[in-house]
N, C-alpha and C positions, 0 to 999 in steps of 0.2 A: 504493498499498499505505500502510494505516496501522498503525503501532503504538499498542496500547492499555495493554499493563498490563506490569510486571516483577515477577514474583514470585520470592523465595528462601523459604527456610526450616529450620528444623530438628526433631527430636526426641531427647527424654532423657524417664523415665522420672519421670509422675507421676499424680497422682491427682486426685479431686475437692476432696480435703483441698487441696491446694495451690492447687489452681484458688480457694476461697474466697479465700484467704492472698493471693494474686494480685489479685482481685479487691478484696479490703478495701485493699490497698495502692496500688492504683491509683486508687480513687473516693475515700478519705479520709485517704490515708497511714497507715493504720492496721493494727497488730501486735501479736499479745496474748506477743509474742516480745523477748529484752530485745535490744533492738538500738540503736542510735544514733539520736534522731529526729532531728535535723540532719542527718546522713548518707544517712537515707532521704529525707526531705523533699529534700535534693540532686539523688537519685537522679531521683526523682520529676517534678522540677521539667525536668531533664532531658529526659524521654518528650515534654515538649509536648504533654500529652494534651487532646485535644477529646472529643468525644461519647464514650459507653461504653455498651455495651450486653451484658446477659448473655442467653443465650440455650440451644436443645437444637435439635440437628440429629443426632439418633442417638447423638450426646454431647453434653455441655455444653461449653458454649465462652465466653470473652470476647469482644467482637471491640469496638476503639477507633479513633478516628481520632487523628492529628496535626497540628498546624500545620504538618508538613513534606512533606503531601502523600501520607503514606505510612498506610495502614492496615494492622492488627495484630489476627490471628484467633491465638486460645490455646486449645486444647483441652483438657480433662480428662486425656488423656493423656498430655498432655506435647507435641504438636504444635504446633510454631509456625508462621503464615504470616504474611510480611508483602506486601504490596501495593502496588506505585508506579505511581501511575496520571496523574502527571506524566509521561509520558516524548515521545520523536519519534524517528525514525528516525537523526536528523544529531544525537542528545545520546544516544543509546543507552547508550553505557559509560560515561560520567558518572552517567546515572539509575540504573544499575546500582549503580555507586560510592555513590552517594545512601543507595540503600536497603541497601547491606550496611554502612557506615559505620554507619546508624543501629542496626541489628542486634547491630555487634559493640559498638561502641563507648556508647550509649545503654542499649538494651533488656538484653542480655548481662549487663555489670557491675549493674545495678540488682535483676535476679532472684538472681546469681552470691553477692549482699548479702543479700537478701533471706531466702536459704536456705541460708546461712554456718552455722547450727548446726547439730548432729548429724550424722551417721555423715559424714567427710569422703569427699572424691573420689579416686581413688587417682592418685597422680603419673604414671603413668604415662597416665590417662584425661586429668587436670587440663589438660597442655599441649600437648593436639593440635591443630595447626593443621587445622580444618574447611575443606574444599572444597565450596562450596554448588552445589547445581545452580540453574542461574536460568532460569527461565522466562521466556521471552519471547512476547507472547501477540500475534498482528498479525491483522488482520481482512480476509478476500478478497483473500490477498497471492496471486500467480502462484508457480507452482515455480521459475520463472527467480530471484524475487524472495528467496523463501526457501533458496535455494540459494546467493546472493548473501551474506545473514546468514549461512550457514553459514560459507561461505569466509573471511568475514572474521574470525569467531572459531574457530574451529577445521577442521583439514583432513580430517576423515576425519568419516564420517558411521555410527554406530553401530545405528540403528534408524530404519524408519518405519514409520509406522500410517495410514492412509487411510480412510474414511467420506466419506458425504454431508455429515457436521455438523460435522467437524473435521478435521486433518492434523495430524499430530506427526512432525517430524524432529528424532530426537537425536543430539548429539555426545557429546563425554565429560561435559563439566560445563554444557553448555548443549539445552534443550530448546527447539524454535519451535513453537509451536503456532500453527495457521490456522484461526482460527473462521471457518467458513462460513454456518452458521444456527442455530449453539448457544447458548444462554443462557448469558451472562457468568455467573450460579451454579451453572450443569452444568461450564465450563469450571473455574471453580476447583475444584469435588470433584473433577474427576480430578487436578489440581495436589497438590492436600491429598495424594490417596492415591499419588500418585506420589512426595512427599518424604517420608512414611513409609517406602514399602517402601524406597528408597534408604537412609535414615538405618538404619535396620532392618538391612539386610543391611553398613551401615558400620561399625556398632558390631557383628556379629560377627567380620569381617574386623579388628577391632580386638582383640576377646579373642584371635580366633587367632593375630596377631602376638605377643600380650602373653604368649601361652603358650610360644610360641617362645623370646623373651626369655629366660623367666622360666627354663623346663628348660634351656636352655644355661647361663647362668650356673651353676642348680645343679650340673650335669655339671664348670662348671668349677672349682669348689670339691672336688669328689668326684672331678677325677681325679689329685687329687695322692694317689700312691700311701702316700706320708708324709707324715704334717706335724708342724711341732714343737709342741710344747706352748702356747709363747706363741701362737701363730696360733689356737691350736683357740676361745676367746671371739671372737676377730674372726669367725669363718667362722661359729660359733652367732648372733652376732647379726645377720649378712647372711642366715640363713635365717629368723630370727622376721622379719625387716622385707619376706620373699617371702611367708612364711603370712599376715600382715595383709593385703598385696594382693591375695592369694589369695580370702581369704575374704570382702572388700569388694566383688569383681567377682563374687564366686559367687553373693552376695545380689541383681545388678541381672540375671544372665544367668537365675537364676530365678524374675526377675521377668517376663520378656518373653514367656513362653509365652503369659499372661495377654490383653497389646496384641494381639497379630496374631489372637488367636480373635477379640476384641469387632470388631478393626477389619475382618477378614474378613467377620465376619455383616452389616454396617451394612454395607461397599462391595455386597456381592451383593443385598441386600434393595433397594439405588438403582437402579432399572430406568433412569435415564438411564444409568446405566456399565454396562449391558447390553453394550455391543459392544465397549468397552474391555477388558471383564473377558471376554470368548470367545475375546479371544486372550492373553491375559495372568493371568487368574486362577489358572493353574496357580503362579502366582509366591511365592501364600501357603502353598500345599502344600510348597512349595523353600524358601521361608523358615523353617515350621515345622520340613521333615526337617534342615535347615541349623541349626539350633538345636539340635535335638537330638544332631547329633553334634559341636558345640559344649559341651553340657552333660557327655558322656561322655568326650570330651577333656580339660574343665577337672578331672573328676573324678580321672583318671588323672594331671595336674599335682599335685592336693590330698595323693594319697597319694604322688607321688615326693617332694614338699618336706618333708612327716611324717615316710617316712622317712629322709631325709636330717637330720631334726632330731633322731629317738631315736638315731641313729648317733653325732652330733658329741656330745650331751645323756652317752652312754656314755662317748665319749673325754675329755668334759669329768670326769665323773667318777673315772676310772681317775689321769686326771693330779692330782686333788684327794688321792686315795686314795693316791698315791706321794708327794705334800708330807706328808703326816700322818706318812707311814711315817718321812722325812727327820727330820722334828720329833722324833719319837719316839728317832730315832737320837741326836741330838741331847744331847735331855734324858737318854737312859741315860748317853751319855758324860759329861755334868755330875755325875750322881748315883752315876757310878762311879768316879770322880776323889775325889767326897768321903767314898766307903764304903774308899777303898782309906785313905784319909788318917786315917779313926778308926780303922780295923783296926791299922795301923802307928802309931797313938799320935803320929802325927806332924803333926797339923794344925797349919798355923803361928800364933804369936797374933798380935796387933795391932801388927805391928813393920812394917818398910820390906819386909822379904820377904814378910810375908804380903799385906802390898798387893798388890807384884807377882804374886805366886801368885794373887791374885783375878783381876787383868787379867788375867793370864795364860790364867786358866781362861774370861773372858770372851771375849777374844780368840778363842779356839781354837771357841767355841760359835757367835760370830758368823761364824768363819771356814765352820764346817762348814757353817753353816745356807744361806750365800752360794753355796758349792761345790755344797751339792746342789739348791738353788732353780735353779744355773745348769745342772747336769745335765738335772734337771726342764723346764725353759723351753726345753732344747735338743735334748731326746730326742725322735726321732720316734716318733710311733704311727701304725700301720697302718690305713688306712680301707680296711675289708671291704666289698665291695659286689659283688652281682651283675652283670655284664655281659651289655648286651642289644646285640642290634642293633637299630641305628635305623630303623625305619619312614619313610616317606616321607608327610609331612603337608603 
């Protein structure tokens, strides 16, 4: 058995505009953005770029080789596929680590800096540890040899696909592709489509989990039947943070329907993928249905956080109103004391008694303000909201 290639990859929404920016950076380290030229040069140098090509295969793409025996292919929709051709059965795991290290520590940091301006990536997405699908391509392997590879990596087989040109055995993180008489380009096309489908599904799952987290955090805020006036601003700030995250992710979710439609159209026009699509073409439809579900769920999340914001904005206005009322009382007390002095014709002259009288009024006003302020801060305000039974999501 010969192991010929190891592939990994990822997908994050891009367009032909970003692809052109990537090409300028890879070719000449050029950018029209206000980025540090020295940093850009350092990132590009770390990539150890060899030959660069710009082509079209359904979508526009860039492909370049490196001095590390790794080739990289970047499509206009954001799909990135890395191929390590310098592999063997004896060094398989080291070869996988080699291509993974290039992706995580050289390519990803370079692109993160190149696209560091503009709308931020929500922190809930920025720090996610990605588990890559590893595609190991073998040539004319026996079934026992493939099963042996599977046993060395994963204990459970999730999926198996066989035809007269290639076989696929999939575990959780590993795909083993046994090439019997298919061209390398067609094997690569199959792997590209698998990476896209898996990454698309993975993003939707992350958005589902973020919805759950945010919903529970808002519930934790709103479950306080009574909150102190001093805590209302803190809760309002939290909710504003959730709104920002929701709006950023909402924009990314709304972009996704375009990508799945384009990928499906290109894949179904590729005759070499016909056998694969005959059993798994439904996955595009399933992904689209899942995307619609996430959009609906995210709409509910936006409405829920907006209702929470209105609720606490109302409470904050109530606190402000009561603070103004308290200040009015203090001012009235001071004015009343002055009026009484005038009416009784007993306003003190500038004497020691007059000074003491002035400070007595000041202390009385200050003390009244502090007492009323403390009462306002510690006063509990009722959080009124409709209770619902939770559905299973």
